[in-house]
Residue frames as qw, qx, qy, qz and C-alpha x, y, z in Angstrom:
[[0.624, 0.691, 0.308, -0.194, 185.31, 102.34, 154.71],
 [0.620, 0.040, 0.422, 0.660, 187.13, 102.71, 151.38],
 [0.198, 0.865, 0.071, -0.455, 187.67, 106.08, 149.68],
 [0.703, 0.245, 0.410, 0.526, 188.84, 106.44, 146.06],
 [0.122, -0.553, 0.110, 0.817, 190.54, 109.63, 144.90],
 [0.624, 0.664, 0.372, -0.174, 188.51, 110.81, 141.88],
 [0.270, 0.869, -0.338, -0.240, 191.68, 112.23, 140.24],
 [0.146, 0.578, -0.799, -0.076, 194.40, 109.57, 140.63],
 [0.852, -0.071, -0.395, -0.337, 192.10, 106.62, 141.55],
 [0.255, 0.274, -0.809, 0.453, 194.20, 105.72, 144.63],
 [0.680, -0.497, -0.445, -0.304, 192.09, 103.72, 147.13],
 [0.035, 0.403, -0.614, 0.678, 192.37, 104.51, 150.86],
 [0.562, -0.457, -0.689, -0.021, 190.94, 102.59, 153.80],
 [0.028, -0.391, 0.346, -0.852, 189.81, 104.85, 156.63],
 [0.099, -0.306, -0.843, 0.431, 187.93, 104.40, 159.88],
 [0.090, -0.683, -0.596, -0.413, 184.29, 105.51, 159.67],
 [0.430, -0.785, -0.342, 0.287, 184.72, 107.36, 162.97],
 [0.467, -0.246, 0.121, 0.840, 187.42, 109.57, 161.51],
 [0.044, 0.401, 0.457, 0.793, 184.80, 111.42, 159.36],
 [0.199, 0.081, 0.365, -0.906, 182.61, 114.11, 160.76],
 [0.369, 0.418, 0.803, -0.209, 178.88, 113.07, 160.83],
 [0.395, 0.783, 0.197, -0.439, 178.02, 115.98, 158.50],
 [0.806, 0.473, 0.160, 0.318, 180.84, 115.07, 156.07],
 [0.330, -0.819, 0.210, 0.420, 184.15, 116.87, 155.37],
 [0.544, 0.771, -0.321, -0.082, 186.86, 117.69, 152.86],
 [0.852, -0.320, 0.333, 0.247, 189.69, 115.19, 152.42],
 [0.228, 0.820, -0.454, -0.265, 193.08, 115.54, 150.66],
 [0.970, 0.212, -0.088, 0.081, 194.70, 112.73, 148.59],
 [0.548, -0.708, 0.360, 0.262, 198.16, 112.01, 149.97],
 [0.717, 0.102, 0.514, 0.460, 199.30, 110.91, 146.54],
 [0.363, 0.467, 0.402, 0.699, 198.20, 113.69, 144.19],
 [0.112, -0.207, -0.333, 0.913, 196.99, 116.33, 146.77],
 [0.255, -0.381, -0.550, -0.698, 193.54, 116.50, 145.18],
 [0.172, 0.097, 0.631, -0.750, 190.81, 117.71, 147.64],
 [0.404, -0.273, -0.620, -0.614, 187.20, 116.51, 147.49],
 [0.496, -0.303, 0.332, -0.743, 184.22, 116.26, 149.75],
 [0.367, -0.018, -0.930, -0.009, 183.27, 113.00, 151.49],
 [0.628, -0.425, -0.023, -0.652, 179.99, 112.19, 153.31],
 [0.225, -0.298, 0.860, -0.349, 180.02, 110.04, 156.38],
 [0.276, -0.184, -0.906, -0.264, 178.14, 106.75, 156.14],
 [0.515, -0.453, -0.109, -0.719, 174.58, 107.11, 157.37],
 [0.384, -0.312, 0.716, -0.492, 173.63, 105.70, 160.76],
 [0.875, 0.143, 0.193, -0.419, 171.12, 103.40, 159.11],
 [0.733, 0.503, -0.457, -0.025, 173.81, 101.94, 156.85],
 [0.100, 0.478, -0.774, 0.404, 176.08, 101.32, 159.84],
 [0.627, -0.129, 0.536, -0.551, 173.20, 99.75, 161.77],
 [0.903, 0.302, -0.086, -0.292, 172.37, 97.48, 158.79],
 [0.561, 0.521, -0.624, 0.156, 175.98, 96.39, 158.57],
 [0.193, -0.385, 0.737, -0.521, 176.13, 95.74, 162.26],
 [0.801, 0.042, 0.319, -0.506, 172.88, 93.67, 162.04],
 [0.831, 0.428, -0.331, -0.133, 174.36, 91.68, 159.14],
 [0.263, 0.501, -0.751, 0.339, 177.52, 90.95, 161.18],
 [0.485, -0.225, 0.629, -0.564, 175.36, 89.79, 164.09],
 [0.893, 0.215, 0.057, -0.392, 173.35, 87.48, 161.84],
 [0.696, 0.475, -0.537, 0.041, 176.52, 85.98, 160.35],
 [0.023, -0.441, 0.770, -0.461, 177.96, 85.44, 163.82],
 [0.675, -0.070, 0.477, -0.558, 174.78, 83.68, 164.90],
 [0.885, 0.343, -0.111, -0.295, 174.82, 81.44, 161.84],
 [0.227, 0.616, -0.752, 0.066, 178.36, 80.16, 162.45],
 [0.374, -0.231, 0.836, -0.329, 177.41, 77.49, 164.97],
 [0.786, 0.309, 0.389, -0.369, 174.39, 76.10, 163.01],
 [0.642, 0.664, -0.332, -0.192, 176.48, 76.05, 159.83],
 [0.054, 0.532, -0.832, 0.150, 179.32, 74.21, 161.59],
 [0.580, -0.022, 0.728, -0.365, 176.80, 71.68, 163.05],
 [0.781, 0.502, 0.098, -0.359, 175.23, 71.21, 159.59],
 [0.451, 0.671, -0.584, -0.071, 178.65, 70.62, 158.02],
 [0.212, -0.366, 0.869, -0.257, 179.55, 68.12, 160.79],
 [0.715, 0.194, 0.540, -0.400, 176.24, 66.24, 160.30],
 [0.713, 0.625, -0.177, -0.264, 176.84, 66.11, 156.51],
 [0.208, 0.620, -0.754, 0.057, 180.35, 64.81, 157.03],
 [0.410, -0.182, 0.830, -0.330, 179.22, 62.10, 159.50],
 [0.767, 0.375, 0.321, -0.409, 176.33, 61.11, 157.19],
 [0.614, 0.650, -0.408, -0.182, 178.65, 60.80, 154.20],
 [0.008, 0.486, -0.856, 0.173, 181.09, 58.68, 156.26],
 [0.586, 0.012, 0.701, -0.406, 178.29, 56.42, 157.51],
 [0.780, 0.508, 0.064, -0.360, 176.98, 56.00, 153.94],
 [0.483, 0.673, -0.556, -0.072, 180.40, 55.27, 152.46],
 [0.163, 0.365, -0.877, 0.268, 181.63, 52.91, 155.22],
 [0.743, -0.203, 0.180, -0.612, 178.34, 51.19, 156.11],
 [0.877, 0.169, -0.445, -0.073, 179.69, 47.84, 154.98],
 [0.491, 0.245, -0.652, 0.523, 182.69, 47.66, 157.33],
 [0.269, -0.321, 0.393, -0.819, 180.70, 49.43, 160.04],
 [0.826, -0.145, 0.009, -0.545, 177.87, 46.92, 160.03],
 [0.796, 0.174, -0.567, 0.118, 180.37, 44.04, 159.84],
 [0.247, 0.238, -0.634, 0.693, 181.78, 45.29, 163.20],
 [0.277, 0.114, 0.544, -0.784, 178.38, 46.23, 164.61],
 [0.048, -0.231, -0.884, -0.405, 175.74, 43.89, 163.06],
 [0.014, 0.601, 0.685, -0.411, 172.97, 45.47, 165.17],
 [0.087, 0.535, -0.073, -0.837, 173.18, 48.57, 162.92],
 [0.111, 0.075, 0.822, 0.554, 172.08, 46.57, 159.84],
 [0.041, 0.643, 0.764, -0.019, 168.36, 46.98, 160.64],
 [0.063, -0.758, -0.161, 0.628, 168.83, 50.72, 161.09],
 [0.051, -0.362, 0.552, 0.750, 170.45, 51.08, 157.63],
 [0.050, 0.299, 0.885, 0.352, 167.78, 48.85, 156.06],
 [0.002, 0.729, 0.605, -0.322, 165.11, 50.98, 157.76],
 [0.012, 0.717, -0.102, -0.690, 166.58, 54.06, 156.02],
 [0.765, 0.613, 0.124, -0.153, 166.50, 52.25, 152.69],
 [0.164, 0.775, -0.605, -0.083, 170.26, 51.80, 152.52],
 [0.986, 0.062, -0.142, -0.065, 171.06, 48.28, 151.45],
 [0.404, -0.686, 0.600, 0.081, 174.05, 46.56, 152.93],
 [0.908, 0.392, -0.124, -0.080, 175.85, 44.55, 150.27],
 [0.812, -0.341, 0.254, 0.400, 179.03, 42.51, 150.47],
 [0.155, 0.861, -0.333, -0.352, 181.97, 44.31, 148.86],
 [0.958, 0.210, 0.179, 0.083, 182.96, 41.86, 146.15],
 [0.454, 0.810, -0.291, 0.229, 186.04, 43.89, 145.32],
 [0.166, -0.668, 0.652, -0.319, 187.73, 42.79, 148.54],
 [0.799, -0.142, 0.533, -0.238, 186.55, 39.19, 148.48],
 [0.459, 0.488, -0.660, -0.339, 188.04, 36.34, 146.50],
 [0.966, -0.125, 0.090, -0.209, 187.46, 32.60, 146.31],
 [0.096, 0.655, -0.749, 0.035, 190.50, 30.49, 147.15],
 [0.166, -0.240, 0.946, -0.144, 191.40, 26.82, 147.33],
 [0.771, 0.178, 0.030, -0.611, 188.35, 25.65, 145.34],
 [0.062, -0.237, 0.965, 0.098, 188.24, 21.85, 145.22],
 [0.785, 0.127, 0.000, -0.607, 185.72, 19.62, 143.57],
 [0.011, -0.245, 0.967, 0.062, 185.65, 15.83, 143.78],
 [0.763, 0.040, -0.033, -0.644, 183.08, 13.28, 142.91],
 [0.163, -0.142, 0.976, -0.010, 182.36, 9.59, 143.38],
 [0.160, 0.452, 0.871, 0.109, 179.67, 8.19, 141.22],
 [0.005, 0.743, 0.474, 0.473, 176.81, 10.71, 141.42],
 [0.464, -0.808, -0.251, 0.263, 178.02, 12.47, 144.58],
 [0.440, 0.622, -0.071, 0.644, 179.77, 15.80, 143.98],
 [0.538, -0.698, -0.253, 0.399, 181.64, 17.49, 146.84],
 [0.360, 0.694, 0.016, 0.623, 182.74, 21.13, 146.54],
 [0.549, -0.715, -0.219, 0.372, 184.78, 23.01, 149.16],
 [0.466, 0.510, 0.002, 0.723, 186.76, 26.24, 149.26],
 [0.348, -0.515, -0.363, 0.694, 187.32, 29.53, 151.07],
 [0.173, 0.901, 0.222, 0.331, 186.31, 33.16, 150.76],
 [0.599, -0.153, -0.183, 0.764, 189.28, 35.40, 151.48],
 [0.046, -0.968, -0.240, 0.059, 188.93, 39.02, 152.72],
 [0.653, 0.268, 0.001, 0.708, 191.72, 41.17, 151.22],
 [0.086, -0.849, -0.093, -0.512, 190.47, 44.33, 152.95],
 [0.297, 0.248, -0.596, 0.704, 191.97, 45.90, 156.08],
 [0.479, -0.169, 0.336, -0.793, 188.51, 45.92, 157.75],
 [0.368, 0.147, 0.901, -0.175, 186.13, 43.09, 158.66],
 [0.313, 0.138, -0.488, -0.803, 183.90, 42.32, 155.71],
 [0.777, 0.121, 0.336, -0.519, 180.51, 40.73, 155.13],
 [0.347, -0.115, 0.886, 0.287, 180.76, 37.26, 153.60],
 [0.492, 0.263, -0.306, -0.771, 178.99, 37.07, 150.28],
 [0.832, 0.136, 0.478, -0.248, 176.60, 34.25, 149.34],
 [0.150, -0.393, 0.768, 0.484, 177.78, 32.00, 146.52],
 [0.803, 0.373, 0.025, -0.464, 176.44, 30.43, 143.37],
 [0.461, -0.254, 0.821, 0.220, 177.50, 26.89, 142.44],
 [0.737, 0.502, -0.069, -0.447, 177.12, 25.92, 138.82],
 [0.577, -0.188, 0.757, 0.242, 178.06, 22.64, 137.17],
 [0.520, 0.665, -0.156, -0.513, 178.43, 23.00, 133.41],
 [0.885, 0.107, 0.432, 0.137, 178.79, 20.09, 131.01],
 [0.476, -0.206, 0.491, 0.700, 181.30, 20.02, 128.18],
 [0.191, 0.480, 0.638, 0.571, 178.56, 21.00, 125.72],
 [0.019, -0.202, 0.134, -0.970, 177.72, 24.04, 127.96],
 [0.556, -0.501, -0.549, -0.372, 174.58, 22.43, 129.34],
 [0.247, -0.512, 0.478, -0.670, 173.87, 23.51, 132.91],
 [0.538, -0.080, -0.839, 0.023, 173.80, 20.33, 134.98],
 [0.479, -0.608, -0.570, 0.274, 173.20, 21.91, 138.38],
 [0.110, 0.553, -0.099, 0.820, 172.87, 25.27, 140.01],
 [0.590, -0.612, -0.514, 0.114, 172.66, 25.99, 143.70],
 [0.057, -0.835, 0.200, -0.510, 173.13, 28.89, 146.10],
 [0.731, -0.129, -0.529, 0.412, 175.60, 28.35, 148.92],
 [0.336, -0.905, 0.035, -0.257, 176.02, 30.02, 152.26],
 [0.458, 0.487, -0.614, 0.420, 179.53, 30.30, 153.73],
 [0.591, -0.298, -0.685, 0.303, 180.25, 29.06, 157.24],
 [0.291, -0.483, -0.378, 0.735, 180.53, 32.49, 158.74],
 [0.223, 0.883, 0.412, 0.028, 178.68, 35.76, 158.12],
 [0.001, 0.978, -0.206, -0.044, 181.75, 37.97, 158.66],
 [0.876, 0.198, -0.103, 0.427, 185.37, 37.62, 157.60],
 [0.422, -0.801, 0.047, 0.421, 188.14, 39.39, 159.56],
 [0.304, 0.875, -0.327, -0.187, 190.67, 41.48, 157.69],
 [0.195, 0.582, -0.786, -0.072, 193.08, 39.10, 155.91],
 [0.459, -0.114, 0.830, -0.296, 190.99, 36.11, 157.05],
 [0.330, 0.025, -0.774, -0.539, 188.89, 33.42, 155.42],
 [0.663, -0.001, 0.493, -0.563, 185.65, 31.61, 155.85],
 [0.172, -0.096, 0.945, 0.262, 185.01, 28.10, 154.52],
 [0.711, 0.206, 0.037, -0.671, 182.20, 26.75, 152.39],
 [0.134, -0.149, 0.973, 0.114, 181.24, 23.17, 151.59],
 [0.730, 0.211, 0.104, -0.641, 178.46, 21.45, 149.70],
 [0.180, -0.115, 0.945, 0.249, 177.80, 17.93, 148.48],
 [0.612, 0.375, 0.076, -0.692, 175.20, 17.24, 145.88],
 [0.617, 0.115, 0.767, 0.132, 173.99, 14.23, 143.99],
 [0.395, 0.724, -0.143, -0.548, 174.35, 14.85, 140.28],
 [0.872, 0.312, 0.325, 0.193, 174.79, 13.05, 136.96],
 [0.008, 0.925, -0.289, -0.245, 178.18, 14.43, 136.10],
 [0.908, 0.327, -0.040, 0.259, 180.90, 13.47, 133.62],
 [0.713, -0.351, -0.016, 0.606, 184.61, 13.96, 134.16],
 [0.375, 0.258, 0.233, 0.860, 184.82, 16.95, 131.80],
 [0.181, -0.859, -0.440, -0.190, 182.13, 18.98, 133.55],
 [0.264, 0.411, -0.253, 0.835, 183.17, 22.41, 134.83],
 [0.433, -0.668, -0.554, 0.242, 182.46, 23.34, 138.46],
 [0.198, 0.483, -0.040, 0.852, 182.14, 27.06, 139.01],
 [0.362, -0.682, -0.532, 0.347, 181.56, 28.95, 142.28],
 [0.224, 0.496, 0.100, 0.833, 180.96, 32.70, 142.02],
 [0.103, -0.302, -0.514, 0.796, 180.35, 35.41, 144.61],
 [0.064, 0.713, 0.656, 0.238, 176.85, 36.86, 144.40],
 [0.195, 0.210, -0.055, 0.957, 176.55, 40.61, 144.11],
 [0.373, -0.612, -0.506, -0.480, 173.05, 40.68, 145.50],
 [0.213, -0.439, 0.446, -0.751, 172.02, 42.31, 148.78],
 [0.745, -0.213, -0.594, -0.214, 171.21, 39.16, 150.77],
 [0.172, 0.306, -0.684, 0.640, 172.36, 39.99, 154.23],
 [0.611, -0.233, 0.240, -0.717, 168.88, 39.74, 155.65],
 [0.927, 0.038, -0.303, -0.218, 168.89, 36.06, 154.63],
 [0.577, 0.321, -0.634, 0.403, 172.26, 35.53, 156.28],
 [0.110, -0.319, 0.557, -0.759, 171.04, 36.73, 159.67]]
């Protein structure tokens, strides 16, 4: 317990068992002041002991709760790469209401090529995964826009593979019959929508 000298305000730490149960006089070693001190009551000591027991018993549940929260946070944050490695987990996440969406920040379209002969338009390219983990391939949106900004065609595309390894690519290809002039713009964009259920 802690004792404070009422005269010089020096604080001393003493063992409770050093005091007589009925209390006693103590002398300050700094200013030599003498005053009476009562021993802590048995009920106070019992309450403190009970509190310590409760805190000891709560350590394990608290540690388990923190571990569960940490694992849950990691699963939530890394559910994309995790389900790309273990696709069977997708239904579990969907069942919990956690959508799995392609991470468009790590995907980019490369080597986009468009050619046409008459009314037949052919578009091919690659989706590149810049991440250091396997990623879900995103669906694509093809748009053909005339010089006057008229939308000549719009179509959703599915890449060749559902998953792209780290640093890897997956191809996509489409051919479509369309009335197109040489100045038309061909655009292919990654879709941000959660469409993985359609990919499986």
